[in-house]
C-alpha positions as CSV (number, residue, x, y, z in Angstrom):
1,M,32.8,-75.1,70.3
2,Y,32.1,-71.4,70.9
3,R,34.1,-71.1,66.6
4,T,31.0,-73.6,65.3
5,F,28.2,-71.4,67.4
6,L,29.6,-67.7,66.6
7,S,30.1,-68.8,62.8
8,W,26.6,-70.1,62.4
9,R,25.3,-67.0,64.5
10,Y,26.9,-64.3,62.3
11,L,26.1,-66.3,59.3
12,R,22.5,-65.9,60.3
13,A,22.1,-62.4,61.5
14,R,23.5,-61.0,58.0
15,L,21.4,-61.9,55.6
16,T,23.8,-60.5,52.6
17,N,25.3,-64.1,53.5
18,L,22.6,-65.1,51.4
19,I,23.6,-63.1,48.4
20,G,27.1,-64.8,48.6
21,I,25.0,-68.7,48.9
22,V,22.9,-67.7,46.2
23,G,26.0,-67.0,43.5
24,I,27.7,-70.3,44.4
25,T,24.1,-72.2,44.1
26,V,23.9,-70.3,40.3
27,A,27.5,-71.1,39.6
28,V,27.7,-74.6,40.5
29,G,24.1,-75.4,39.0
30,A,24.7,-74.0,35.7
31,L,28.3,-75.6,35.7
32,I,27.1,-79.0,36.3
33,L,24.2,-78.7,34.1
34,I,25.5,-77.1,31.4
35,L,28.8,-79.4,31.5
36,S,25.8,-82.2,31.6
37,I,24.3,-81.0,28.5
38,M,27.4,-80.8,26.7
39,T,28.7,-84.4,27.6
40,G,25.3,-85.6,26.5
41,F,25.9,-83.7,23.0
42,L,28.9,-85.1,22.7
43,E,28.4,-88.8,23.8
44,E,24.8,-89.1,21.9
45,T,26.9,-87.5,18.9
46,K,29.6,-90.3,18.8
47,R,26.9,-93.2,19.3
48,T,24.3,-91.7,16.8
49,V,27.3,-91.1,14.3
50,R,29.1,-94.3,15.4
51,G,26.5,-96.2,14.5
52,N,25.4,-95.0,11.3
53,L,29.1,-95.4,9.8
54,A,30.4,-98.2,11.2
55,D,33.8,-98.6,13.1
56,L,36.0,-99.1,10.0
57,I,35.3,-97.5,6.6
58,V,37.3,-99.2,3.9
59,T,37.2,-97.3,0.2
60,P,38.5,-99.8,-2.5
61,I,39.8,-98.5,-5.6
62,Q,37.5,-98.5,-8.6
63,D,39.9,-99.1,-11.3
64,T,40.4,-102.5,-13.6
65,R,44.1,-102.7,-12.4
66,S,46.2,-102.5,-9.1
67,V,49.1,-100.9,-8.6
68,T,50.7,-104.7,-9.4
69,G,49.2,-104.8,-12.4
70,E,46.9,-107.4,-10.9
71,P,43.2,-107.2,-12.2
72,V,41.0,-106.0,-9.6
73,P,37.4,-107.2,-9.0
74,K,34.6,-105.5,-9.3
75,D,32.7,-106.8,-6.1
76,A,33.9,-106.7,-2.7
77,R,34.2,-110.8,-1.8
78,I,38.3,-110.5,-2.1
79,A,38.2,-107.4,0.4
80,Q,35.5,-108.6,2.7
81,R,37.6,-112.1,2.7
82,I,40.6,-110.4,3.8
83,L,39.1,-108.1,6.7
84,V,37.0,-111.3,8.3
85,E,40.1,-113.3,8.4
86,D,41.2,-111.0,11.1
87,A,40.1,-112.1,14.6
88,R,39.8,-108.5,15.5
89,V,36.8,-108.3,12.8
90,A,33.1,-109.4,13.9
91,A,31.4,-108.5,10.7
92,A,32.0,-107.0,7.0
93,S,29.3,-105.9,4.3
94,P,29.9,-103.7,1.3
95,R,27.5,-100.6,0.6
96,L,27.1,-98.7,-2.4
97,V,26.5,-95.0,-1.8
98,W,25.7,-92.8,-4.7
99,Y,23.6,-89.4,-4.9
100,G,20.4,-88.6,-6.8
101,L,17.6,-86.0,-6.8
102,I,13.9,-86.7,-6.4
103,A,11.9,-86.1,-9.5
104,Q,8.6,-87.0,-8.6
105,G,7.0,-87.5,-4.9
106,G,3.3,-88.2,-3.4
107,D,1.2,-85.9,-1.1
108,R,-1.5,-87.2,1.5
109,A,-4.3,-87.3,-0.6
110,G,-2.3,-89.6,-3.1
111,H,-1.5,-87.6,-5.8
112,S,1.9,-86.9,-7.3
113,R,3.3,-83.9,-7.5
114,D,6.4,-82.3,-9.0
115,V,9.0,-82.3,-6.1
116,L,12.3,-81.7,-8.3
117,T,12.6,-78.4,-6.3
118,D,12.2,-78.1,-2.5
119,S,9.1,-75.5,-2.5
120,E,9.9,-74.4,0.7
121,A,13.8,-73.6,0.8
122,G,13.4,-72.9,-3.3
123,R,16.5,-75.6,-3.8
124,M,17.1,-78.7,-5.9
125,M,16.4,-81.9,-3.4
126,G,19.5,-84.0,-3.5
127,V,19.0,-87.4,-1.8
128,Q,21.8,-89.6,-0.7
129,L,21.0,-93.0,-2.0
130,V,22.6,-95.9,-0.4
131,G,22.3,-99.5,-1.7
132,V,22.8,-102.1,1.4
133,D,22.5,-105.8,1.7
134,V,19.7,-107.3,4.1
135,R,20.4,-111.4,4.1
136,S,17.9,-111.8,6.6
137,H,16.7,-115.1,4.5
138,E,19.7,-116.7,4.6
139,R,20.8,-115.5,8.1
140,L,17.6,-117.2,9.1
141,G,17.5,-120.0,6.9
142,G,20.7,-121.3,7.3
143,P,20.8,-122.3,10.5
144,A,17.2,-124.2,10.2
145,L,18.2,-126.1,7.3
146,A,21.3,-127.1,9.2
147,G,18.8,-128.2,11.9
148,M,16.8,-130.2,9.9
149,L,19.9,-132.0,8.1
150,A,21.5,-132.7,11.4
151,L,18.6,-134.7,12.2
152,L,18.8,-137.1,9.1
153,G,22.5,-137.1,10.4
154,V,23.5,-135.4,7.5
155,P,26.8,-132.4,8.8
156,F,26.2,-129.3,7.3
157,V,27.7,-126.0,8.8
158,P,26.0,-122.7,7.3
159,E,27.9,-120.0,6.0
160,R,28.5,-117.2,7.9
161,V,26.3,-114.1,6.6
162,H,27.5,-110.5,6.9
163,D,25.3,-107.3,6.2
164,D,24.3,-104.2,7.3
165,F,22.4,-105.6,10.0
166,D,26.3,-106.7,11.3
167,T,27.5,-103.8,11.0
168,T,25.4,-100.8,11.1
169,D,22.2,-99.5,13.6
170,L,20.3,-100.0,10.5
171,Y,17.9,-102.9,12.3
172,A,17.6,-100.1,15.2
173,G,16.6,-97.2,12.3
174,L,13.8,-99.9,10.9
175,A,12.4,-100.8,14.1
176,R,12.5,-97.4,15.8
177,P,8.9,-96.3,16.2
178,P,8.3,-92.7,14.4
179,H,8.7,-89.4,16.1
180,P,5.0,-88.2,17.3
181,R,5.6,-84.6,15.2
182,R,6.1,-86.2,12.0
183,L,4.5,-89.0,9.4
184,G,6.8,-91.3,9.4
185,A,5.3,-94.8,8.9
186,P,8.1,-97.9,9.7
187,V,8.3,-100.7,7.0
188,E,5.7,-103.6,7.6
189,N,8.9,-106.1,8.5
190,P,12.0,-105.2,9.7
191,L,13.9,-108.0,9.1
192,D,12.5,-108.1,5.2
193,P,12.3,-104.1,4.7
194,F,12.7,-104.2,1.0
195,A,9.4,-106.4,0.5
196,P,6.6,-104.8,-1.8
197,P,4.7,-103.4,0.5
198,P,0.7,-104.7,0.6
199,V,-0.9,-102.0,-0.9
200,R,0.7,-100.1,-4.1
201,R,-1.0,-96.6,-4.3
202,G,0.9,-96.0,-8.2
203,G,-1.4,-98.0,-10.3
204,S,-1.2,-100.7,-12.3
205,G,2.2,-101.6,-13.9
206,P,5.6,-103.1,-14.1
207,R,6.9,-103.9,-10.5
208,R,8.7,-101.6,-8.4
209,A,11.6,-102.2,-6.5
210,A,11.1,-101.0,-2.9
211,V,13.3,-98.2,-1.5
212,I,13.2,-97.3,2.2
213,V,12.9,-93.3,2.9
214,G,14.5,-91.1,5.8
215,E,11.9,-90.1,8.3
216,Q,12.2,-86.3,7.8
217,L,11.6,-86.7,4.0
218,F,9.1,-89.0,4.2
219,S,6.9,-86.5,6.3
220,S,8.5,-83.7,4.2
221,L,7.0,-85.2,0.9
222,R,4.3,-86.4,2.9
223,L,4.5,-89.9,1.7
224,R,2.7,-93.2,2.7
225,R,3.6,-96.5,2.1
226,G,2.8,-98.0,-1.2
227,D,3.2,-94.6,-2.9
228,E,5.6,-94.2,-6.2
229,L,8.8,-92.0,-5.7
230,E,10.7,-91.2,-9.0
231,L,14.6,-90.7,-8.9
232,A,17.0,-89.2,-11.4
233,T,20.8,-89.8,-11.1
234,V,23.8,-88.8,-13.1
235,V,26.0,-91.8,-14.1
236,P,29.5,-91.7,-15.4
237,D,30.9,-94.5,-18.1
238,P,33.9,-95.7,-16.7
239,L,35.6,-96.1,-20.2
240,T,34.7,-92.7,-22.1
241,G,34.0,-90.5,-19.2
242,K,30.8,-89.7,-20.5
243,V,28.0,-89.0,-18.1
244,A,24.2,-90.6,-18.8
245,I,20.8,-89.1,-17.4
246,S,19.4,-92.0,-15.6
247,N,15.6,-91.9,-13.8
248,R,13.6,-94.7,-12.6
249,K,10.0,-95.3,-10.4
250,F,10.3,-97.0,-6.9
251,V,7.4,-98.2,-4.9
252,V,7.8,-96.7,-1.0
253,A,7.8,-99.9,1.8
254,G,8.2,-97.1,4.1
255,S,10.2,-95.3,6.7
256,F,13.2,-95.4,9.0
257,R,14.3,-93.1,12.2
258,S,18.0,-93.2,12.7
259,G,17.7,-90.1,15.4
260,E,20.1,-88.3,13.1
261,N,18.0,-85.8,11.5
262,E,20.5,-84.6,8.7
263,M,20.7,-88.6,7.5
264,D,16.6,-88.4,8.4
265,L,16.3,-85.6,5.6
266,E,18.6,-86.6,2.9
267,R,19.1,-90.5,3.0
268,I,17.1,-93.2,1.4
269,Y,17.9,-97.2,1.4
270,L,17.7,-99.3,-1.5
271,D,18.5,-103.1,-1.6
272,R,22.5,-102.9,-3.3
273,R,21.4,-104.8,-6.8
274,E,18.8,-102.6,-7.3
275,L,20.9,-99.8,-6.5
276,G,24.0,-101.2,-9.1
277,D,21.3,-101.8,-11.1
278,F,20.0,-98.3,-11.7
279,L,22.9,-97.0,-12.4
280,G,23.5,-99.0,-15.2
281,G,25.8,-101.6,-13.8
282,T,29.1,-99.8,-13.8
283,M,29.8,-100.3,-9.8
284,S,28.4,-103.0,-7.5
285,F,29.8,-101.7,-4.3
286,S,31.4,-98.2,-3.9
287,E,33.0,-99.2,0.1
288,I,33.0,-101.9,2.9
289,L,32.0,-101.2,6.6
290,V,33.6,-103.3,9.3
291,K,32.5,-103.7,12.9
292,T,34.6,-104.6,15.3
293,R,35.0,-106.8,18.4
294,D,36.2,-103.9,20.5
295,Y,36.5,-101.1,18.8
296,D,38.2,-98.7,21.3
297,A,41.1,-101.8,22.1
298,H,42.6,-101.9,19.0
299,G,40.1,-99.7,16.6
300,R,42.8,-97.6,14.9
301,R,45.5,-100.6,15.0
302,L,43.2,-102.7,13.1
303,A,43.0,-99.7,10.7
304,V,46.9,-99.7,10.2
305,D,46.8,-104.0,9.5
306,M,43.5,-103.8,7.2
307,E,45.7,-100.9,4.7
308,R,48.6,-102.5,4.5
309,K,47.0,-106.0,3.9
310,L,44.7,-104.6,1.4
311,A,47.5,-103.0,-0.6
312,E,48.9,-105.6,-0.7
313,A,46.3,-107.8,-2.0
314,G,46.0,-104.9,-4.7
315,A,42.7,-103.6,-3.6
316,I,43.6,-100.1,-2.8
317,W,45.9,-97.9,-3.1
318,W,48.6,-97.4,-0.1
319,N,51.4,-94.6,1.1
320,G,49.5,-91.7,-0.7
321,I,50.1,-93.6,-3.9
322,E,46.9,-92.3,-6.5
323,D,45.9,-92.8,-9.9
324,D,46.0,-90.7,-12.8
325,L,42.5,-89.7,-11.6
326,G,43.8,-89.0,-8.1
327,R,41.7,-91.4,-6.8
328,R,42.4,-93.5,-3.5
329,G,41.5,-96.2,-1.2
330,Q,41.7,-95.6,1.9
331,V,40.6,-97.5,5.4
332,R,39.3,-94.7,7.6
333,T,38.1,-94.9,11.1
334,W,34.2,-93.3,11.8
335,E,36.1,-90.8,14.2
336,D,38.2,-89.6,11.0
337,F,34.3,-88.6,9.3
338,R,33.6,-86.6,12.2
339,R,36.7,-85.6,13.6
340,T,35.8,-81.7,13.1
341,L,32.1,-82.3,14.2
342,L,33.8,-84.3,17.3
343,G,36.2,-82.0,18.2
344,A,34.2,-79.2,18.1
345,I,31.8,-80.6,20.6
346,E,34.5,-81.1,22.9
347,N,35.9,-77.2,22.7
348,E,32.9,-75.9,22.9
349,R,32.8,-77.9,25.8
350,V,35.9,-77.1,28.0
351,L,35.0,-73.5,27.0
352,M,31.8,-73.3,28.4
353,A,33.4,-74.8,31.6
354,I,36.1,-71.8,31.6
355,M,33.0,-69.0,31.5
356,L,31.2,-70.8,33.9
357,S,33.9,-71.2,36.0
358,L,34.1,-67.0,36.0
359,I,30.8,-67.2,37.7
360,L,32.2,-69.1,40.5
361,L,34.9,-67.0,41.2
362,V,32.5,-63.9,40.7
363,A,30.6,-65.8,44.1
364,G,33.8,-66.3,45.3
365,F,34.6,-62.8,45.2
366,T,31.3,-62.0,46.7
367,I,32.2,-63.9,49.7
368,F,35.5,-62.1,50.0
369,A,33.3,-58.7,50.6
370,I,30.8,-60.1,52.5
371,L,33.5,-61.3,54.8
372,T,35.4,-58.5,54.5
373,M,32.5,-56.0,56.1
374,M,31.7,-59.0,58.5
375,V,35.4,-58.4,60.1
376,A,35.1,-55.1,59.9
377,E,31.9,-54.7,61.6
378,K,33.1,-57.2,64.3
379,R,35.8,-55.5,65.3
380,R,35.0,-55.1,69.0
381,D,33.7,-58.9,68.7
382,I,36.7,-59.9,68.0
383,G,39.1,-57.8,70.8
384,I,36.2,-59.3,73.1
385,L,37.0,-63.1,72.0
386,T,40.5,-62.3,72.5
387,A,40.4,-60.4,75.7
388,L,38.9,-63.7,77.0
389,G,41.8,-66.3,75.7
390,A,40.5,-66.8,72.2
391,P,43.8,-67.9,70.6
392,P,44.5,-66.1,66.8
393,R,44.0,-69.7,65.2
394,G,40.1,-69.9,66.8
395,I,39.5,-66.3,65.6
396,L,40.8,-67.4,61.8
397,A,38.8,-70.8,62.2
398,T,35.5,-68.6,63.5
399,F,35.7,-66.5,60.1
400,L,36.8,-69.5,57.7
401,L,33.6,-71.7,59.4
402,I,31.6,-68.7,57.9
403,G,33.2,-68.9,54.4
404,F,32.7,-73.2,54.7
405,W,28.9,-72.6,55.6
406,D,28.5,-70.3,52.5
407,A,30.0,-73.3,50.3
408,L,28.4,-76.3,51.8
409,L,24.6,-74.8,51.5
410,G,25.3,-73.5,47.6
411,A,27.3,-75.8,46.6
412,S,25.1,-78.8,47.8
413,M,21.7,-76.4,46.7
414,G,23.5,-76.2,43.3
415,A,24.7,-79.8,42.9
416,L,21.0,-80.8,43.4
417,L,19.5,-78.6,41.1
418,G,22.2,-79.2,38.7
419,V,22.0,-82.6,38.8
420,Q,17.9,-83.0,38.9
421,G,17.8,-80.4,36.1
422,A,20.7,-82.3,33.5
423,L,18.1,-85.3,34.2
424,H,15.1,-83.8,33.4
425,I,16.1,-81.1,30.8
426,D,14.1,-82.3,28.2
427,S,10.7,-82.0,30.0
428,I,11.8,-79.1,31.3
429,E,12.7,-77.7,28.1
430,Q,9.3,-78.9,26.5
431,W,7.1,-77.4,29.3
432,L,9.2,-73.8,28.9
433,S,8.7,-74.0,25.5
434,G,4.7,-74.4,25.4
435,V,4.4,-71.3,28.6
436,L,6.8,-69.1,26.5
437,G,5.1,-70.6,23.2
438,V,8.9,-70.3,21.4
439,Q,10.7,-73.5,20.6
440,I,13.7,-73.3,22.8
441,F,15.5,-76.4,21.2
442,N,15.1,-76.5,17.3
443,R,15.3,-80.4,17.2
444,D,15.5,-79.9,13.2
445,V,18.8,-78.7,13.3
446,Y,20.7,-81.5,15.3
447,F,21.5,-84.9,15.2
448,F,19.1,-85.9,17.7
449,D,15.5,-85.3,18.8
450,R,15.9,-84.5,22.4
451,I,18.1,-82.6,24.5
452,P,20.9,-85.3,25.9
453,A,22.6,-85.2,29.2
454,V,25.2,-87.4,30.9
455,V,25.2,-86.8,34.5
456,E,29.2,-87.9,35.4
457,P,29.9,-88.2,39.2
458,V,33.5,-87.2,38.4
459,P,33.1,-84.0,37.3
460,V,30.0,-83.0,39.4
461,A,32.5,-83.7,42.8
462,M,35.2,-82.1,41.0
463,I,32.9,-79.0,40.6
464,V,31.6,-79.1,44.4
465,G,35.4,-79.6,45.4
466,G,35.9,-76.7,43.4
467,A,33.5,-74.3,45.0
468,F,34.7,-75.3,48.2
469,A,38.0,-74.4,47.4
470,I,37.3,-71.1,45.9
471,T,34.6,-70.1,48.7
472,L,37.5,-71.0,51.1
473,A,40.3,-69.3,49.8
474,C,38.7,-66.3,49.0
475,A,37.6,-66.6,53.1
476,A,41.3,-67.2,53.9
477,V,41.9,-63.0,53.7
478,P,39.7,-61.2,55.7
479,A,40.0,-64.3,58.7
480,W,43.5,-63.5,58.4
481,R,43.1,-60.0,58.8
482,A,40.4,-60.7,61.7
483,A,43.3,-63.2,63.3
484,R,45.8,-60.9,63.4
485,L,43.5,-57.9,65.1
486,D,45.2,-56.2,67.8
487,P,43.1,-56.7,70.8
488,L,43.2,-53.4,72.7
489,V,42.4,-51.7,68.9
490,A,39.9,-53.6,68.5
491,L,38.6,-53.0,71.9
492,R,38.6,-49.0,71.3
493,Y,36.8,-49.6,67.6
494,E,33.3,-47.7,68.0
């Protein structure tokens, strides 16, 4: 009983113990907060990138003949059929990706302006043109027709429809409300995104195909629904190798917001057939997106199996074999596309944990110094306790309990502050930015427009346990020295 009483009395009597408690609080709170933010960055990056890239990306060869000499079709139906035959595949859809330039856009006043160069950055405005399949009419019409025919006694099984809504987060990007600080304008109907807008601002003329512009690009060009947007690109001739310039005007149906800032700044969606026609009919697809039923369970194994099956069908080059132009088909996972980025975030998280752990060590050394001075000051008290019959282990336990109270108070407050700070870090950042007048977190730089944080119970428990272990280890040395004091020498101490 005296151990607890004396340890708590010594703790309250010496205010320098607050330095150790505050050090542990800061170290534990900072470690939990930073690791939660870094974990949030990693998880948010995985979620955002995975949704936009699909689980697997198949890049078939775009040649006229395969390795076996058999003709390779110009569409994706054979490769798509091979993919969906596997029970591990939930959906597969073709996509056409190309690159171009914005030749002309509009402003908020409705007047066109030349935006071939970015006036703010002084460079060419290159954009990524993505042709996608959106087959909502077939998706909804097939079951409806099957229901009506069933009433008439006519059996009908509608064909399973696969499009970008099945393999990516395209629908979520179309339906997501615009960012409050940007001039986004979502499409009228996300299920039919390429429908012509009700208001056309380009005047009379031929019907224009619709495009959907990333929200940041939409805002920077000061676009509105119905504006005309002229795109230009370079199209190679597959037979002669010569290139030709193609430009065409499109009507803006609206904007999309993926949550990935880089994508929202450079991507424009078109109907896949319209983009193929814009490219002169030289290709109808460039890749096939695959959605697996359980990526974590069999995603990588499925990629290997699909590569073998597609190679046997002559749809891709395999085993490192390339054609004369150095092209090869591939089956890659979404992690392969972002391996460098994900690895960099993981390395940063580990490095931050190591550096912040040094603060915890400094706090532990502070406890060591405080207890060492306390043992020197309380030598007479130690001698009296020993003379009254306190065993050495009792003296040892008394000073260890002081370290325990330091760890308990510091780690508890640090854990509370760290967890609460991580849960409200976005609001805290916005408040601080408003008070200081400085933008602390630039949302235009990262993939997402908020500060993510994920509080995991196991790491929090490990940090708190580590704080206790370091504090008690640092307190053990002065406590051990106190227990070894000779009572006669201690009583003569002035």
